[in-house]
N, C-alpha and C positions, 0 to 999 in steps of 0.2 A: 504493499500501499505504501501511495505517496499522497500529500496534502498538499495541495498550494492555499497558501493565506496570503491574502491582500490586506494592504492596512497593515502589515505586521509591524511596522515602529512605530503605531500608534499606542494608546494607551490600553486599550483592549486588545488589538492584536498581539502585544508581547505576549500579555497572559493566554492566548491561545497557543503561540506557540509554544511556551513553559509547558501546558499541559500536555501538547502532544508529545514533546521530551519526554516528560513522564510515563509516557504510555510506549515508548520507543519507536515511535512513528514517522516514518521518514518524512521530513518538511522542505517545500521550495518556497521560499518567499522574495516578493516583487519589491524593493524599498527604492526611495530615490537616490540620487548620488549623493545628497546632502543629509540623509536621516544618518541618526546615530542609532547604535545597536549596543546592549549590554552585552559584555564580555560571557556570558554563561551563553546567549544565544549567537553569537558573531562567531565562535569559537567551536561550536559543538558540532562533532561529526555526523550527527542526523540531520543538519541544517545546510541546505543549499540554496546563498545568497544570490539573486539576478539585480541587477540594479538598473533602473530606468523610469519614466513616468510612463503608467500604464496608458495614459491618452493619447503619446507620440509612437506606439508600438505599430510598427508595420504589419501586413498579415501574416509575414513569416515570423516577426519574431514571438507575434502573439501563441502563431502556432507550436512554437518552442518552448514558451512559456507554460503551455499546457500540457506539453507531450507529457504521456505516462501518469498524469494525476488523476486519481482514482475520486477526490473530492477536493472541492474550491469552498473555502471560507471566505466571505467576502466583510472583512472588516472596516471599509472602507466609508469614510465620512468627511464633512466639511470642517477647516481649522475653525475655532470660535474667535475670529478676527474679523473685521470689516471687508478686508479683501476675500477670506474665504467664506464667508456669509452671502455675501452680494455679489463677489468679483467672478470670473469663469474660471474650472467650466461649471456651470448651474446645474448640470445632469449628470455631474462623476458617477452617483453609484447606478443610475437606471442605464446612462450608457453603458458601462462597463458588465452590469447584467447581460444587457442585452445582444450585446457584442460577445461575450462568451457564450450566452445560449446559440448563438448561431454560428460560433464555431466548431464547437463541440457536438453538434447535432447529429451527427452520424458515431457520437462516442459515449458509451455508457457511464454518466458521471454521478457522482451528489453533488447539491448546489447548498450552501448554508450561508443564507442572507442575514446579518445583524440588522435587524428596522428597529422599530422602537413601539410603545404603546401609545404614540400620536397617532399610529395606523389604523385604522377599524375598518373590519375584514366583515366588509357589508353579505359577501357572499356566503357566509358562516352565521347571517342574520344578527352580527352585530349592530346595536343601535345605540346612537349619542343622543342625550338631553338637549334640549332647543339652546341650553348655557354651552354647551360641548360644541354643538354644531356652530355656532357661531364664531367661537374662538378659533376650532379648527380652521373654518374655512377663513378666517382672517389670517391665520398664520398659513396656508396654502396659497392665500393671494401673496402676501407681503413677506413669506420668509423662505428664500430658494431652498435652503438645505431640506425645509419640511418637505416641500411640493417633491422634493429629488427621491425622498424616504419612498411618499406614496405610490408616485411613479414607479420606482424600483420595484416593490411589493405587489403592485398590481399585475406589473410584465408578469412575475410567477403566477399568480392567481389566472388571470384572465388568457395569456399570451402562451403560456407554456401549459397551465392546468394540470391536470392528471392522465392527460391522453397522451401525451409525451413518449414515446418510447422509450428514449437514452437519457433524459433528466431528470432526477429526482430531486426535488428539492422541499427545503423546511427555511420558513423565514423565524427568528427566533426574535422574539420582541420583549426586549427588559426595560423595566420604568427607569426613574431616574437614577443614570448611573453615578455611583460614588468608587471611588478608591479605599479598600481594605487590602489587608498584605495578606491576608489567611481567609481561605474558605470557609464557609459557614452554610448553615440550614438553609434550604431554599426550595421554594416550591414552583412548580411549573404545571400553570392552568392552560387549558383549550381557548379559554377568552379572559379578558378584562375582570376582574373580582373587584375593582375601585377605580374612581375615577382619574384616570391620568391627566387629569386638567386641575378639579376641584378635592381634590384627595390621591394624590399622586404617592407611589410607595417610592421603595428605594430597592437598587439591585446592583451589587459589588460588580465591579469589571471581573474579578477572580473569579465569581459564581456563573458569571454569564460564559466564561471561558472553559470551567469545567463542564458545564451543560454541552457546549458545542462540542468537546473531545468526547465527550459521552455517546454523543451523537455517531460520531466516526467510529468510536472503537467496540460498540455494541450494536448490533442489528436488530435486538427486542428494540431497545429505543427507540432506534430510526424509525422501525415500522409503526411504532406507536404516533410518530408526529411526521410522519412523511405527509406533503403535501398539504402544511397545514402550518399556522400561524402560533407556534405558543409562546405564552405569556411567562414570566419567570421574574419572581418576587424574593426578596430575601426574607427569611422567617422572621 
């Protein structure tokens, strides 16, 4: 098995790589030339490092990046700066998910997307209150990263769906992300059990990474959540 982690130099991506290493899983990562990695990741024999900007890869480079990868995990996101929030690329996550799905269309792969509880899976009969609808609509209109997350999850659900013979996917939805050094108890739910707007919970990045690594390494857990958008909360 080989897992490709995108966004591996980010706060959650680093934790995902460490969880895969703990499970002795070969891991390939793509990072920008300017990105920094801690020594435990950079020098680990199970980690293969490729450098570059995924938006700039040509078709041949993208094929090489995805070559022999059984699982692809996207922890991509927008930097919390003015340029990162409102500059280009506006649809970083959506564009990458779409391009990956088109590139691997003839190869059997599993795809894990780090999404958000701000995404409402209406095809699973999830509904928002009037207040939630109003605020989420404003976020969609005026906050490009939120719009990007919605478009990426919608692409998995509506464009790939369950009928694609080669791509199995899961969109993991953490609530408010927090940094905690150690794993703790967490629960995974099919639907949000609290309002992401008016009663948001917390999810540690290390717990998100633990759950993603469990999806990779345990076929039973994968089968339970395949083609779904599980929500993860710290207990």
